[in-house]
N, C-alpha and C positions, 0 to 999 in steps of 0.2 A: 257540132260537137267534136267531129273528127279534127277539123282545122284548129279549133280552140285547144284540143288536146295536144296537137302538134306544137302550137305556140307555147303552151305551158311547159312542154318537155324542153323546147329550145330555151325558154327563160331559165328553167332549172339547170340546164346544161351550162348556160352562161354564168349563172350564179356559182355553180360548182367550179368552173374554170377560174372565175375571179377569186374565189376562196383559195384555190390552189396557188394562184399567182401571188396573193398576199402572203400565204404561208411560206412560199419559196423566198419571197422578198425578206420576210422576217428571219428566215434561216440564214440567208446571205448576210444580213445586217448583224446577226448574232455571231456568225463566223468571222466577219470582218472585225467586229468589236473584240472578239476573243483573240484573233491573230494580232491586232494592234496592241492589245494589252500584253500579249505574250512578247511582242517585240520590245515594248517598254520594259518588261521584266528582264529580258535578255540583256538590255543595255545596262541594267543595274546588277548584272551578274547572277540572276536567278531565273530558272526555268519553271513554268507552270505546266504540270502534267494534265492529262485529260480528266483526272479526278480532282483537280484543284489543289494538288499537293505541291508545295514549293520544293524545287530542286535547285542545287547549285549549278551554275554554268561552269563547265570544266574548261580551263584554259590550257590549250596545247602549247607546248614549248618547242621552238625550233632550235636545234643544236647548232649554235653559232661557232664558226671557226674564225678566229681573229687573224688579221694580217699585220704586217709590220706597220702599215699606215695607221691602223686602228690604235696601236700602242703609241705611235708618234702623236696622233691627235689628242690622246689623253694627256700626255706630258705637256703638249702645247697648252691645252685648256687649263691645266692646273698651274703651270709656271708663269704664264703670261697673264693670269687673272681673268676674271669674268667681266671686267669693265670694257673689253673690246668686242663684245658680242660674238666671240668665237663659238662655234657650234658645240654644244655639250654632247659628249659621246653617249649614245643611248645604251651601251652595253655595260656601263659601270656607273654607279651612283655613290657620291661621297656622303650622302645622308646629312647634308648641312654642315659637315665638319670643315673647319679651315685647315689648310695644309701649310706647314712651315717650310718644309724642304721636300725634295723628291730624290730618292735613291734608286738607281737602276742597276741591278746585278745581272750579268749575262754569264751563264754557265755554258760556255761554248763546247759543242760536241755532244751535248746530251739531248735526248729526245723524250717524248712522252712514254715510250716503251721502257726507257731506263727507269723512269720514276715508278711506274706501276709494277715492273718486274722485280724491283728491289725496294718496294714501298717501305718495308720495315727499317731500312738503312737510312732513309731520308726523314729522320725523326724531327729535326727542326723545321724542315720545309713543309712537312705534312701537318705539324701541330701549330706552328706560329702563323701560317698563312691560310686563311679561311676561304678565300676566293680563288678559283682555278678556272682557266679556259684553255681550250685547245688552240694552238697557234700554227698557222701555215708554215711549212719549213722555210728556214732562212739561214742566216749566219750571224755571229756576233759582230763581225766587222761591218756587214751590210746594215745591220740595225743601227749601229753607232753612226755610220756615215749618213744614213737616211734621216736620222733624227735631226742632225744639225743642218743638213742640206734640204730638208723638207720645206715646202713653201707655205707661208702664212698668208692667206688671201686677204686682200683689202678692197675687194670689189664692191662690198655693200656700204662702204663709207666714202663720203664726199670730202675727203681730206687728202692732202699730199702724204705720201708714205712717211716722209721725214717728220712731219708734224704729228701724224697719227701714232707713230712709235716713239714719240718723245717720252722720256721717263715720267714726267708729270702726268701726261695723259695715260700712260701705261698703268700707273698706280691708282689714279683717282677717276679716270674717265672724263667725259665731256659734260655730263649732266651736273647741274647745280645741286648741291646737297648741304645739309646742315653741318654744324660744327662736329657732331659725332662721327661723320663720315671721314674726317681727317685725323682722328685719334689713332695712335699706334695700338695695334692689337698685341696680344701676349707673345705671339710668335715673332713679330717684328721687334718687340722689346728684347727678347732673348737674342735675336740675330744681331742687333746693334749694341749688345753688351749693357743694356739697362739693368739695374738691380731689380729683381723680382722676388716675390715671397717664396722662400725655399730654394732660391736659385744658387748657382755656383758662386762661391766667395761672398755670399751675402749673410753669413752667420753674424749675429749680433746687430744687424741693421734694424732700425726703428721703422715700423709700418704706420702710415697715416691711417686715420679712422675714416675710411671710405666705404660707403655702403653699396657702391656700384650703380646707383640710380642717377646716371649722368644723362642730361638732355642737351638739346641744342642751345638752351638758354642758361646752362650752368656757368658760373663765374670763372673767368680766366685770371690766373695769377702768374706774374713773371718772376723768374729766378735766374741769376747769372753767377758764373764762376770763371775767373781768369786764371789760366794755367801759366806756369813758369816754364823756362826753357830746360825741360828735362824729358827723358823718355817716360811714356805713360806707365805708371806703376799701379794704377787703380784698377786691378782686376782684368786688364786686357792681355790676352795671350795670343802668341803667334803673329803679332803685328806690332808695329812701332808707330805711335802717333805723336807727332811733334806739336808744338804750340801754334796758336793761330798766327803768330807773326812769322813763322817759318814754313807754314804749310797752308794748303787750301782750306784746311779744316779749322774753323774757329771754335774755340771751346768757351762759349759765353752764353748761357741760357738766361731766361728772364729773372731767375733768382741769381744774384751775383755773389760769388764767393771768391775772395782774394786768397791766393795760396802762396806760401813760401816753402823753401826746401828745408826739411829737417832730416835727421838721421833715419827716420822711418819713411822718408819719401815726402811728397807734397802734402801739406796740411792746410786746412782752411784758416784764413786769418781775417776774412771779411765776407759778410753775407748781406745780400740785398733782395727784398721782395716788394713788388709793386702790384696793385690791384688792377682791375680791368679798365679803370679810368686813367691809369698811369701814376696814381698817387703812391708815394713810397710809404709802405707799411713797416718796413724793417730795414735798417742799415746798421749792422752791428759788427764791431771788431771782435775777433776770436783769438784767445791765447792758446797756441799749440801746446801739447803735453811734452813734446820732445824739443831739445835745443835746436835753434834755427841755425843752419849752416849758410844759407844765402837768402837774403830778403827779396832779391829780384825787384829792387825798387823801381827800375825803369818801367816794368810792366805792372807790378802790383801796387805801386805807390806807397808801400809800407816801409817805414824806417824804424830803427830801434827806439827812437824817441816817441814815435806814435804808439808802438806796441807795448812798451815797458809798463805803463800804468794800467793796462787792460787786465781784468781778472775773469772775464766771461770765458767759459769753456764750451766745447762742442755740444755737450749734453744739454746745457741751458739753451743754446740756439735751437736744438732739435725740439725741445719742449715748447719754445716760443713759436716755432713754425707750426707745430701741431695745433696750438691754440688759435692761430690766425686762419688756418685753412678749414673751410667748411667740409662737410662730408661729400659734397658733389663737386669739389674744386678740381679744376683742370690746370696743371702746371705747364707753362710755356717757357721755352728756352731755346738756345742755339747750341747743339751738341750737349743736350741736357744730361746724357748718361754720365759724363765725367763729374758734373756738379753733384748729382744724387749720390754717386759712389763716394765722393769726397765728404759729403754730409752724412753718409751712412743712413740714408733714408730710402724707403721703398714707397712709391706712389703709383697706382695703376693707370691713371688718366693723364696722358702726356701728349702735348703738341710740340714737336721739335721742328723749328724753322729750317734747320739744315737738311731735313728730310721732306719738308713741304716744297721748298724751292730746289728740286732735284736737278742735277746735271747728268749728262751722259757718262757712262763708264764708272759710275759710283763716286764721282768727284763731288765736292760740296763747295758752296760759296762761303766766303768769309762774311761775318756779320757786318763788318765795316763796309764792304762792297754792296751788300744788299740794302743797307740803310741809305747809302748814297744814291744808288740807282733807282730803287723803288720808292723810298720815302723822301728823297731829296734832302737828306739830313747828314750832317757831318758828325761822326762820333769817333772816339779814340784818337783825338787830335794829338799830334806830336809835340805841340807847344806845351801840353800839360803832362807832368810826370805821372805815369800810371793811368789806368783806366778807371772810369767812374762806374761802379757796378749798377747803380740805379739807372744810369743812362743806357747801358747795354741791355738791362732787363726791359726797360721801357721800349727800346728799339725792337727787340724780339717780339714783344707783345703786340706792337703796332703792325709788324710784318705779318704775324699770324692773323690778326683781325682783318687786314687787307686781303689776305689769301681767302679767308672764309667768305668775305662779303663779295668778292669778285668771281670766285670760282676758278677752276683750273684753266678753262679756255681763255678767259680774259687775263689771267695771270701771265699767260704766255704772250700777252700783248697783241693777240690777233683775234679777229672775228671773221671766220671763214664762211663764205656763202658758196652756192654752186657755181657762181661765175667769177668771183674774185675774192682775194684776201685783203682785208682792211686792217691796217695797224691801228690799234686803239691808243697807243701811247708812243712818245718819241724815243723812249729808252729800250724798246724791244730788242733791237739789234745789239745794244750794249750789254744786256744781261744774258740773252739766250743765243746770240750769234745767229739770229734768223732775220731775214729781210723779206719784204713783200715781193721783190722782183724774183728772188730765188724760188720762193714757194709757188708763185704763179707759173713760173717756167716749168717747175716739176709737175704741177697739176695738169698743165696743158699737155705735157708729154704723156702723162699717165692716162689722160682721157682718150688718147688715140690707141691705147692698148686695150684688148678685150678684158684682161684680168690683171689688175695691179697686185703684185705680190712681192714679198721679200722673204729671205731665208730665215728660218727659225733661229739659227745660230747668231745671225746679225741682230735680230730683234732682241733676243735674250741678253746679249751683251750690252746693247744700247739702253736696255731697261734697267741698268744698274744691278743686274743679277750676275752672279758668278757661277761658273761651271768648271768641273774638273773631270778628267778621264784618267783612270789608273788601270794599267794593264800592259799587255804585251804590245810591242811596237810592230807595225806592219805598214806596207805601202799605202793601204787604204786609210788607216788611222792617221798616218803622217800628213795626209792631204788636208786634214782638218785645219782650218785657219787658227793660228796660234792665239789671236786675240779672242776668238770665240770661246775657246776652251783650254784651260791649263792642262798640260799633259805630264803625267808621271809614268815613265817607262819602267816596267818591272819585268824581271826574268822568271818569276815563279809566282804561284798563287799565294804562298806564304808572304812574299814581299808586298803583294797587292793589299793583303789585310793589314800589314804593318804600316804601310804608307797611309792607307785610308784612316786608320785610327788617329793619326797625327793631324790630318787636314779635314776631318769630317765636319767640324763646326764652322769652317770658313767658307763653305760653298752652298748655294741654294739648290744646285743640281749636281749630282755626282753619278758617274758611270764607272762601274767596276767590271772588268773582263777577266774571268777566271778561265784559263785555257789549258788545264791539265788533261782534258779529254778531246782536245781539238786536233790531234794527230789523225790524218786520214787513214793510215793503216790500223790504228787502234779503233777508229770508228767502225771499220768492217767487222773486226772481231767482236766488239761490244754489241753491235746490232744483231749479229747472229745469235749471241747468247740470249739477249733480252727478248728477241722475237720468239725464240723457242720457249722461254720461260712463260711468256704471256699465253702462247698457244696451248701450253699444257693445261691451263685452267679450263679450256674450252673443248678438250679432246676426250672422247670416250671410245672404248673398244666394246663392241656389241657381238655377242655370240655365246655358244655356238648356234649357227643358223642352218635351216634346211638347205640342201645342196642347190636347189633350183631357185632360191630366193633372189630377188632383184634389188637394185639400189632404191628403186621407187617404193618398194614395200618397206624397206628400212626407214626411208624418209617419212612415209605415212605413219609408221609406228611411233616415231619420236617427235613429229612436228608439233604436237600439242604442248610439248615442254618448252619450245622456243624455236626460233628460226635457225635452220641448219645451213651452214656455209658449204659443206661438202660431205659426201658419203662415198667411201672407196671400199670395194669388196676385196677381201684378203683370201685368196684361194690356195696360197702356199702353205697354210697351216693344216694340221691333221683334219680339222673340221672347219667349215667356212665361218669366217668372222667379218666384221665390218669396222672400219675406222671412221668415226663420225666427228665432225668439227662443227660446233655451234658458233653462232655469231657472238653470244655473250656467255660468260661462265655460269650465269644463273640457269641457263638451259641445261647445261651438263649437271648442275646440282639438282634440278627438278627431276631429271631422268634417273639419277641415282636414288632419289627418294621414292621413285615408283618401282624400285627393285622388287621383283617377285610378282608384279602385276602385269608385266609386259609379256604378251604371248603373240606368237606368229605361227600360223598353220597348226594351232593346237599345241605348240611347244613353248615352254617357258624360256624366255630370253634373258640372259644376264648382261649387265653393263658394268664396266669397271674402268678405273683410271689407268693410264699408262704407267708402267713401273720400270724405271731405270735410274741411273745415278742422279741425273739432274732433276728428277721428280720426287726425290725422297722428302724434300721439305715443302711439298705442295700443300699439305694440310695447314702448315704454319702460314704460308702465303695467303691462303684463302681466309684464314682467321684474321690476318691483318686487314684484308679487304672488308671483312664484316665489322671491324672496329674503327674503320675510317669515319671520323666525325662528319664528313661532308655527306655521308649516306644515312645519317641518323633518322631522317624523316622520309626515307624513300623505300618503297616495296616493289617487288617484281611480281606481276600477275600473269599467269599463262592460262591456256585452255579457254580463251575468250572466243566469242562467236565472230564469224567473218561478216555477218549481216550488220550494217551500220546501226540500225535502230536498236537491235537487241544488244549489240556491243555497248552502246551508250547507256542502256539500262543497267547492264552489268557493272559498268564503271561507276554509275550513279549510286549503286548500292553501297559503295565504300564511304559515301558522305556521312553515313550514320556514325562513323568512328571519329569524325572531325573534319574540319574544312580542308579541302584539297587546293593546293597551290598551283600545281601543274600536272599535266599528263603528257607523256611522249612515248613513242615506240619507233621501230625501224621503218624505213620507207615502205609505202604501199606498193604492191605489185599487181599489175593488170586490173587496177581499180578496186582491189579487194583489201579489206582491213587486215592488219596484222593480228595474229592470235595472241600476242603478248603485249604488255604495256608496263611502263614504269609510272608509279603514282607517287607524287611528292606532297606530303601533308604539311600543314603549317606548324604542327607540334609533333614532337617525338613520341609522346604518349599515344597519339592517334595511330602511329605505326605499330606499336605493341598491341593495341586493342584489335587492329585488323588481323595481325598475325595469330592472335589467340582466339579468334572468333570460331566456335565449333560448327556453326551452321553454314560456313562458307563453302560454296560448291566449287569455286575456282581454286586452283592450286597457286600458292604464293609463297614467297620467301623474302628475307631481308635482302635489299639490293647490294650487289657487289660492284656494279658499274657506276662510276661518278656521272653526274648529269651532263658534263661537257664532253664525255667520251662517246664516240659513235662507232668505234671499231677496235676490236681486240686482236683479231688475226689479220696479218698484213696481206693485201691482195696480191702483191708481187713478192716472190721469194728473193732473198738476198743472195746474189751470186758470189759465193766465196768458195775458195778451195777448201775441201773437207778432208785433207790428208791428216793422218795421225800426228805428224810432226807439227803441222800448223795449229792443231788444237792444243798441243802441249804448250805452244808459245802464248796462247791466250789463257793466262792463269786466272781462274775464277776468284781465288782468294785475293789476288792483287787487285782485281777490279772492285771487289767489295771494300777493301781497305781504302782505295782512292775515293769511293763514293762516301764512305763514312767521314773521311778527312774533309772533303769538300763540303759536306752538309754541316759539319762543325764550324767551318769558316763562315758559312751563311748565317748560322746562329750567332756567331761573334759579331758579324757586321750588324745584324739586327739589334743586338744589345747596345752597340755603339751609337745607334741613331737616337736623336732626341725625340721627345714626345711630339705627336702630331706630324711626324715625318711619314710620307707615303713611300712604302717600300715595294718595288716591283722586281720580281725575279723572272728571268726569261731563260727557258730551255729552248734554244733556237730550232731544234730539229735538224734533219739532214736530207739531202738528195744524193743517193748513191746508186749507180748502175741503173738509172731509170726509175728507181723506186723512191717514193716520197715518204719520209717518216716524219709525222707531225711533231711539233714542239709543244711547249706549255707556257702559260703566263700565270704567275702567282701575284696577288696584290693583297697588301695588308697595311692598315694604318697603325703606326706605333702608338699604343695607348698611353694616356696621360699617367 
């Protein structure tokens, strides 16, 4: 019995142990399942609490300081296009918008401190530009020089540099694409003076009935217009375009229009239209409204005997063209902009063979040369008087069809492999001036280097893109290669604005250097003023205090309002006071709101702003910061717990007011969390709801600090003479007038820009006496 009892007890013990093991196993599996589910939820931006309640995953924001290279990389990515697999900058997104031009304004001598200490004076800069970043200190000359001399890497591409940066590859890339990939977009049409709906000098033009549903199988139609020997009078400004027999530019699209000279300039006298098979649909003579001064028979083939019996007018030809063209028609031609302007017709879907077969430096092939080299066809023969518009239209059509069917790489007549370059046709060297021997030699040389790269200025110029620099001349600027960038030397900011207004439409990249604040002596004076004005927003005087109070006690009293930069005891007053400097102006604002509740050793402590001449407008400056649109969705929260889990719970409680986009605070110290944080909501009404919540335990206010700014008070003092005479030389009113004037010029430049132009404004910052004063970068797309 006894042994059996022992056995029974052992069996019971084993069963109990087995049950416990199974229970622990189930607990571990449950915990594992819970943790894996939680990880999956975190990946989707949601946290699951212990009670099964869904919580939003709060994204922390790192306050990024841009460098000059970051700005250069953005300009490279936008101007050189996305077809070359250049790395897309992670700090800025275009949002799918296409950019027509890039304008870069450099306000030399200004810093981030200038902007925020005189925020109310920068009305155009603060209202028109919605994106701001802090920029590492630099200079306007350095930024201009580094932009054009920065390297564009070619390491990831197995092509010689000369072939990779060919204008055809720069525009269309290497991949095969359908016909739609070669159409001109609206920005390119504006740049190349095509008539567009609502465009300049297009009043009274007839618009074709296009519904925008163009596909790769949409029908192609050819149109041609031969120009006479005159200066271009058809809506072209600031440039002189001669006719195809006098210049590299041939003006003959697939619709053919014969023009003679009248008192009103060139007018159409013959129009030709062919379909995608080359069959002529329209070949019509047109009677000009004005008396003809010169028939230009040698080129137009028109004589008085031919034109006298003609009664057809331009309006009738327009009607006939609109009847022949379907809604998804694509017009093909050679320099088709002149033809459409002569016909007073607007059409949105264009293939221009002079822009398909691109040459370096913006030059264009003549239609006659392209037909002879690519198609092996002779057109515009001298034995025949005048050109045949149907023949020219048909040639341009076949050139476009050849380009679409072969693709950019084969159009260049080369097929490049990792080991060798193979010429696909005999006429490659005749058209593009490229030979297999030269390309193979270049590629072998580049393979021996670790990183094959070229300068941005050279690539930009060879890609048929134009750049201009307008501003003060200096040794650094003068070292820029003349071919890379056209320079306009100006002696004043007023002249910079005047010159840019005249040349704005002629360049794809423009750099303006405003230098009214670039004087070194003036920089010292301005920086002293602006640093003092910024610091005033963060400074409070605390007292009266007990005689034996320490700085640590004052720090402990106010640290719940925000991080303190410095506490200095003032014993020279009748009673002891302290001068307190917060990291952010929100901390000072929170301390003022706690007026009457601050007690130290049983005594009520008062806090007040500094009061002297330069702080009389402090309330207005704080009001300007509260009305800054960039802070509409941001609040400042203080009195948070230093324990990570509890702090996270406190921040999560704000999700009830709306979805939170980012959370950030100052750097952690000794592994402890900060007692304050900035919370950015997705909607502005969530901000108001959080501020009006009566049950909120934490103290909060509307943010005064922009998201990109990490420091209000400068860590290093500006070493400047502080004599009374020196202060008198620094006239505050003069400084404010100069800022207003410069800001107005920024607004005028922005108004001059065409739509879809990306405007970048740089405040370079400064390095003076060992102290670094950061700059700023503003970016805004000119709206349509």
